[in-house]
C-alpha positions as CSV (number, residue, x, y, z in Angstrom):
1,M,-36.9,76.0,-36.7
2,A,-34.5,77.2,-39.5
3,S,-35.3,79.0,-42.7
4,K,-35.6,77.1,-45.6
5,S,-36.6,79.7,-47.9
6,T,-34.1,82.1,-49.4
7,F,-34.2,85.8,-50.4
8,K,-31.1,87.6,-51.0
9,G,-32.0,90.8,-49.4
10,F,-33.4,94.1,-51.5
11,P,-30.2,95.2,-53.6
12,P,-28.8,99.0,-51.5
13,E,-30.2,100.6,-54.9
14,G,-33.5,99.9,-53.1
15,M,-32.6,101.4,-50.3
16,E,-31.1,104.0,-51.5
17,F,-34.1,104.7,-53.7
18,L,-36.3,104.4,-51.2
19,R,-33.8,107.2,-49.4
20,D,-34.0,109.7,-52.0
21,L,-37.4,109.8,-52.5
22,K,-38.0,111.2,-49.2
23,E,-36.1,113.7,-49.8
24,N,-37.8,114.0,-53.1
25,N,-41.0,113.2,-52.9
26,D,-42.7,114.5,-56.0
27,R,-44.2,113.2,-59.2
28,E,-42.1,115.1,-61.2
29,W,-39.0,112.8,-59.2
30,F,-40.6,109.7,-58.9
31,T,-41.9,109.4,-62.6
32,P,-39.0,108.7,-64.7
33,R,-37.3,106.8,-62.0
34,K,-40.7,104.7,-61.5
35,A,-38.5,101.7,-63.8
36,V,-35.7,102.1,-61.0
37,Y,-38.3,101.9,-58.5
38,Q,-39.8,98.7,-59.8
39,E,-36.6,96.6,-60.6
40,K,-35.1,97.3,-57.1
41,V,-37.7,97.7,-54.5
42,Q,-41.2,96.2,-55.7
43,E,-40.0,93.1,-56.7
44,P,-37.9,92.4,-54.6
45,M,-40.7,92.8,-51.9
46,L,-42.7,90.3,-54.3
47,E,-39.7,88.3,-53.9
48,L,-39.7,88.4,-50.1
49,V,-43.4,88.2,-49.8
50,S,-43.7,85.0,-51.3
51,A,-40.3,83.6,-49.5
52,V,-42.6,84.9,-46.5
53,H,-45.2,83.0,-47.5
54,A,-43.3,79.7,-49.0
55,E,-42.2,79.2,-44.9
56,M,-46.2,80.2,-43.2
57,L,-47.5,76.9,-45.1
58,R,-45.4,75.5,-42.1
59,F,-47.4,77.5,-39.1
60,A,-49.7,79.4,-40.6
61,P,-51.4,78.1,-44.1
62,A,-54.6,79.6,-44.2
63,Y,-52.8,83.6,-44.5
64,V,-51.1,82.6,-47.4
65,G,-52.6,84.2,-50.2
66,E,-51.8,85.9,-53.7
67,P,-48.5,88.6,-52.7
68,K,-49.5,91.5,-55.3
69,K,-52.6,91.4,-52.9
70,C,-50.1,91.7,-50.0
71,V,-47.6,94.4,-50.7
72,F,-49.6,97.6,-50.2
73,R,-49.0,100.4,-53.2
74,I,-46.1,103.2,-52.9
75,Y,-48.9,105.3,-53.8
76,R,-50.4,107.6,-50.5
77,D,-54.0,108.2,-50.0
78,T,-54.0,111.9,-49.5
79,R,-57.1,112.7,-50.1
80,F,-58.1,113.7,-46.4
81,A,-54.8,114.3,-44.8
82,K,-52.8,117.5,-44.4
83,D,-49.1,115.7,-45.7
84,K,-49.9,115.9,-49.5
85,T,-46.7,114.6,-50.9
86,P,-48.0,111.7,-52.9
87,Y,-45.4,108.5,-52.1
88,K,-44.5,106.8,-49.6
89,T,-41.8,106.3,-48.1
90,H,-41.9,102.5,-46.7
91,V,-42.8,99.7,-48.2
92,A,-45.4,97.4,-46.4
93,A,-47.3,93.6,-46.2
94,A,-49.6,92.2,-44.8
95,M,-50.8,88.5,-44.9
96,W,-54.8,88.1,-44.2
97,R,-56.6,85.0,-43.3
98,G,-57.9,83.0,-46.5
99,G,-61.1,85.0,-47.7
100,A,-61.3,87.8,-45.5
101,D,-60.8,91.4,-46.5
102,K,-58.4,93.0,-45.7
103,N,-58.8,95.1,-41.9
104,T,-61.6,92.4,-40.9
105,G,-59.9,90.2,-39.0
106,S,-56.2,89.7,-37.2
107,G,-53.3,89.4,-39.2
108,Y,-49.4,89.8,-40.1
109,Y,-48.1,92.9,-41.1
110,F,-44.4,94.2,-41.6
111,S,-42.6,97.6,-43.2
112,I,-38.6,98.0,-44.3
113,S,-37.1,101.2,-45.2
114,P,-34.0,102.7,-44.6
115,E,-34.4,104.2,-41.6
116,A,-36.9,100.9,-40.0
117,L,-38.3,97.5,-39.9
118,E,-41.3,96.9,-38.3
119,I,-42.5,93.5,-37.5
120,G,-45.9,92.8,-36.0
121,G,-49.6,91.1,-36.0
122,G,-52.8,90.9,-34.6
123,L,-56.0,93.1,-34.6
124,Y,-55.6,96.8,-35.4
125,S,-58.6,98.9,-35.2
126,P,-61.6,97.0,-35.9
127,E,-65.2,96.6,-36.5
128,P,-67.4,97.5,-33.5
129,D,-69.1,94.7,-33.5
130,A,-66.0,92.7,-34.4
131,L,-65.0,94.5,-31.7
132,L,-66.7,93.1,-29.6
133,A,-66.6,89.6,-30.8
134,V,-62.8,89.2,-29.3
135,R,-63.4,90.6,-26.1
136,R,-66.6,88.4,-25.4
137,H,-64.2,85.9,-26.6
138,I,-61.3,87.1,-24.3
139,A,-63.8,87.0,-21.5
140,D,-65.1,83.7,-21.8
141,H,-60.5,82.2,-22.0
142,A,-58.3,85.2,-20.3
143,V,-56.4,82.5,-19.5
144,D,-55.3,80.7,-22.7
145,F,-55.7,84.4,-24.7
146,R,-52.3,85.4,-22.0
147,K,-50.4,82.2,-23.1
148,T,-50.4,83.5,-26.2
149,F,-48.5,86.4,-25.6
150,E,-47.2,86.9,-21.7
151,T,-44.6,83.7,-22.3
152,A,-41.0,84.3,-22.7
153,A,-40.3,83.4,-26.1
154,V,-42.9,85.8,-27.5
155,R,-41.8,88.7,-25.3
156,K,-38.5,88.7,-26.2
157,L,-39.4,88.5,-29.9
158,M,-42.6,90.8,-29.7
159,G,-42.1,92.9,-26.4
160,D,-46.2,94.1,-25.2
161,L,-49.0,94.3,-26.7
162,H,-49.9,97.6,-28.2
163,G,-52.6,100.0,-28.7
164,E,-55.0,102.1,-27.0
165,S,-57.5,101.3,-24.4
166,S,-60.6,103.2,-23.0
167,S,-60.7,104.4,-19.9
168,R,-63.5,102.4,-18.4
169,A,-65.4,99.2,-18.4
170,P,-66.9,98.4,-21.8
171,K,-70.8,98.3,-21.7
172,G,-71.8,95.2,-21.1
173,F,-69.4,93.8,-19.3
174,D,-68.3,93.2,-15.5
175,P,-66.0,95.8,-14.7
176,E,-65.0,93.9,-12.2
177,H,-64.0,91.0,-14.5
178,P,-60.2,89.8,-14.1
179,A,-59.3,90.5,-17.8
180,M,-60.2,94.5,-17.7
181,D,-57.1,95.6,-18.7
182,L,-57.1,93.2,-22.2
183,L,-61.2,94.3,-22.5
184,K,-60.8,97.4,-22.0
185,R,-58.1,97.8,-25.3
186,K,-60.0,98.7,-28.7
187,H,-56.8,97.3,-30.8
188,Y,-54.7,94.3,-30.2
189,V,-51.3,94.8,-31.6
190,L,-48.2,92.8,-31.6
191,M,-45.0,95.1,-33.0
192,K,-41.8,94.5,-33.1
193,S,-38.2,96.8,-34.4
194,A,-35.1,95.2,-35.5
195,D,-32.8,96.5,-37.3
196,P,-33.1,98.4,-40.6
197,A,-29.4,97.2,-42.0
198,L,-31.7,93.6,-42.3
199,A,-33.1,94.5,-45.1
200,T,-30.1,94.2,-47.9
201,T,-29.0,91.2,-45.9
202,P,-30.1,87.0,-46.3
203,K,-31.1,87.6,-42.5
204,L,-33.7,89.7,-43.3
205,L,-35.7,86.4,-44.2
206,P,-35.3,84.8,-41.1
207,E,-36.0,87.4,-38.7
208,I,-39.6,88.6,-40.3
209,V,-40.5,84.5,-40.1
210,K,-39.4,83.5,-36.3
211,R,-40.9,86.6,-35.4
212,F,-44.4,86.2,-37.4
213,E,-44.3,82.1,-36.0
214,A,-43.9,83.2,-32.1
215,M,-47.2,85.5,-33.3
216,A,-49.1,82.4,-34.9
217,P,-51.2,81.7,-31.6
218,F,-51.7,85.5,-31.1
219,V,-53.3,86.0,-34.3
220,D,-55.8,83.3,-34.7
221,F,-57.1,83.8,-30.7
222,L,-58.1,86.5,-32.3
223,N,-59.5,85.4,-35.2
224,Q,-61.2,82.2,-33.5
225,P,-64.3,84.5,-32.6
226,L,-64.6,85.9,-36.5
227,A,-64.9,82.9,-37.7
228,D,-67.0,81.7,-36.2
229,R,-68.9,84.9,-36.6
230,A,-68.5,84.3,-40.2
231,K,-70.3,81.5,-40.6
232,Q,-73.5,81.9,-38.7
233,P,-76.6,82.3,-40.3
234,L,-78.2,85.9,-41.3
235,L,-81.3,86.6,-39.1
């Protein structure tokens, strides 16, 4: 379905700012230009997330939230990183199911820079108990799960599953299970690159929305056992 919301694209100055930041990634350069970042990058990003949310009301209303909580900070966490540059050179946002904390379930994601446009969704690096719940759900409904990402339409828009897999069958699962290729996975992610030149055009919004909509059954399937588990009373 065609997008009814509008977003004219990031101003060219926004992408130029990120390009320059990559070459001058330090506080001395960023601080006097923070207002430029806010006007040309941060504010358009919030506008874009709001427009994406407006479209998600059609196919993923449970993932619509407050734009400011969806957009990642420009500041890098360098406490345990070898790379001490203080700023990210891209902007990114994630949409999580209402009531869930970030990184506790399956969700939607996109990131934008002058060099790359990435659009994806799924479950990345879940906690062991969450991964076990998802694996059990897949073991019981493997055929249904494959239907969420192996269709021609989803493959065309999102490609194949991404993510690391274990070398052997997870503990407690039959090594001969017909869906062992899925059960070995540690992450369940669909991620696709698009033309970064779209960032400054009105085509950016529908590009994100069509890929999110294609992934909706996949994202929902992964969240089902986690939502069910959250409803269970504590023992």
